[in-house]
C-alpha positions in Angstrom: 19.9 47.1 100.6 18.3 43.3 101.9 19.9 42.1 105.0 21.6 39.5 103.0 23.0 41.6 100.8 24.4 43.8 103.0 25.9 40.7 105.3 27.4 39.2 101.6 28.8 42.9 101.1 30.1 43.4 104.9 31.5 39.8 104.3 33.6 41.1 100.8 34.8 43.9 102.7 36.0 42.1 105.3 37.8 39.3 103.7 39.3 41.9 101.3 40.6 44.0 103.8 41.9 41.3 106.0 43.6 39.8 102.6 45.3 43.7 101.8 46.6 43.5 105.4 47.8 40.3 105.7 49.6 40.6 102.8 51.1 44.1 103.3 52.7 42.4 106.4 53.8 39.5 105.1 55.3 41.1 102.1 57.3 43.6 103.8 59.3 40.6 105.8 59.2 38.5 102.9 63.1 37.0 102.5 65.1 37.8 100.1 66.4 37.1 97.6 62.9 36.5 95.8 59.8 38.6 95.6 56.5 37.3 97.0 55.5 37.0 92.9 58.9 35.1 92.0 58.2 32.8 95.1 54.4 32.4 93.6 55.9 31.1 90.4 58.2 28.7 92.0 55.4 27.6 94.5 53.3 26.7 91.8 56.1 25.0 89.4 57.0 22.7 92.7 53.5 21.7 92.9 53.4 20.7 89.3 54.7 17.0 87.9 58.2 17.3 86.9 58.1 21.0 88.4 57.2 21.7 84.8 54.5 23.6 82.9 53.5 25.7 79.9 53.2 29.5 80.9 49.7 29.1 79.6 48.8 26.6 82.3 50.6 28.4 84.9 49.0 31.7 84.4 45.6 30.7 86.1 47.3 29.6 89.0 49.2 33.0 89.1 48.0 36.6 90.1 49.8 37.6 87.0 48.6 38.7 83.1 49.9 36.3 80.4 52.6 38.9 79.4 53.9 39.4 83.2 54.1 36.1 83.1 56.3 35.3 80.4 58.4 38.4 81.4 58.8 36.7 85.2 59.7 33.5 83.3 62.6 35.0 81.5 63.5 37.1 84.9 63.7 33.3 86.6 65.7 31.8 83.7 68.5 34.2 83.3 69.0 33.8 87.5 69.2 29.9 86.6 66.2 29.3 89.0 63.9 28.0 85.8 64.7 26.8 82.2 62.8 27.2 79.1 62.5 24.2 76.4 60.3 23.3 73.5 56.9 21.8 74.5 57.2 18.3 73.1 53.2 18.4 72.2 53.5 21.7 70.5 56.3 22.6 68.7 55.4 26.1 68.7 55.2 26.4 72.3 57.7 26.0 75.5 57.8 24.2 78.7 59.0 25.9 82.1 60.7 23.9 84.6 62.2 24.3 88.1 65.4 23.9 88.4 67.6 22.2 91.0 68.9 25.5 92.5 65.5 27.1 91.7 64.1 24.4 93.7 66.4 25.0 96.6 66.3 28.3 96.8 62.5 28.2 96.6 62.7 25.5 99.3 64.8 27.8 101.6 62.9 30.8 101.2 59.4 28.5 102.1 60.9 27.7 105.7 61.3 31.0 106.6 57.8 32.6 104.7 55.8 29.6 106.7 57.4 30.7 109.9 55.7 34.6 108.9 52.7 33.0 108.0 52.3 30.7 111.1 53.0 33.6 113.5 50.4 35.8 111.6 47.7 33.3 111.5 48.5 30.2 114.3 48.7 33.5 116.7 45.3 34.7 116.3 43.1 31.9 115.3 42.6 28.6 116.9 43.2 25.5 114.8 39.8 24.4 114.2 39.1 28.3 113.0 42.0 28.2 110.8 40.5 24.7 109.0 37.2 26.5 109.0 38.8 29.4 107.0 40.5 27.1 104.6 36.9 25.3 104.1 35.2 28.6 103.6 38.1 29.9 101.2 37.8 26.9 99.3 34.1 27.2 99.0 34.6 30.7 97.8 37.1 30.1 95.3 35.7 27.1 93.4 31.9 28.1 94.0 31.1 24.8 95.0 29.3 23.8 98.6 31.2 20.7 99.9 33.6 20.5 96.7 37.5 19.4 97.6 39.8 21.9 96.8 41.8 21.8 93.4 
């Protein structure tokens, strides 16, 4: 294997193993009453205009399949954390909106979750290394050289 290819494979393996290890650690002490996957849905809705989205627009932001997103939305709606209502631009579709209770729960969990993240990253990497990590991950995610994050 050519050296550049070997280095690329080694970098992928290092990134993948680091992600698995960190995700296991963070998931193990993730604050109740949300799972990390439920939190991800609420997190993404919280960042969107009006805290609202069509499920098909939310799916690419999540690590879930479309059927799993639909089931997750139903469960969150049953708990009063999101509401579902008709899409005004498509009578056949629905919109999902974060409720006030859902937003408040998200914020409480986010505070604890961010402390956990800060311990795992801030205790191991300098501020400069963290900024470099952000830049490298954004480049890998969006595939550009100096593109801004999406």
